[in-house]
N, C-alpha and C positions, 0 to 999 in steps of 0.2 A: 145352307141349302134352301134359304127362305125361297118358295113361289114356284119347285122345283122339287112337287110329291109327286112320284111312282108306285104302279103294286105293283114293287120290285123286292126282294130282299138288303137290296144294295141302297136303295131308298129308306129301308127305316131305319137301317145301322145306323147309315147315314145322322136322320134325323133324333132314335132313343140319343148315342154322342153327342148331342144338340142340347137334346132340353136333362140328361144327366148331369152336364154340368148344373143346370141349373137348379134340382135339386137338393135341396141339405136334411138329410135325415141319414143316420150311424146303421139300422138298421138295412143291408144288404132287400134282401126278398120284398121289403118291402119299399123298398128305395124303387126295386122294379116296377110294384106294380103301379111305384107312385104312374112312375114315367111313361107307360101303356095307357096306363090310365087318361094321361096327357094325350094320347093316340091316338086313340081312341076312335078320331076320326083319317088317318091315317089309313088308304086304298089298303097298304099289305096288310094291315092290321083286321081292319074290313072283314077281309076273304078269308087272309090264313090263321089266325089269332095263334094257335096254339106254335104254331113256326111261327111267327112274332114270337112271343115267350122262349121258342129255344134259341133264338139267335139271340133274344136281349141276357138268357143268362150267360151262353156261351161267349159272348162280348165280359163278363163281367167276371166269370168265374174258371172258366177256361183263358179265355185271353188274361188277363189281367190287367187288365186295356185299364182299369181306371182306377192305380196304388198307386 
C-alpha cells in the first residue's frame, strides 16, 4: 500500500497490518501503541484516533489476525 494512503478505515487497516509485521514485541497492547505511534501521520489516525485504536484492537484481539 506504499504511496497510497487515504483517510478511511480500510487504508488504516492495511497500513496497520504492514507495520505490525515490522515490530518485534511480545506485549500486544504495547505493540498496538507502537504501531499507532508509527502511523501517527496517517490521515485516519489524525482525524479519528479513537476509532483507529478500536480498529487496531479489533484486528488483534477479535479477528486474532496475527496469531
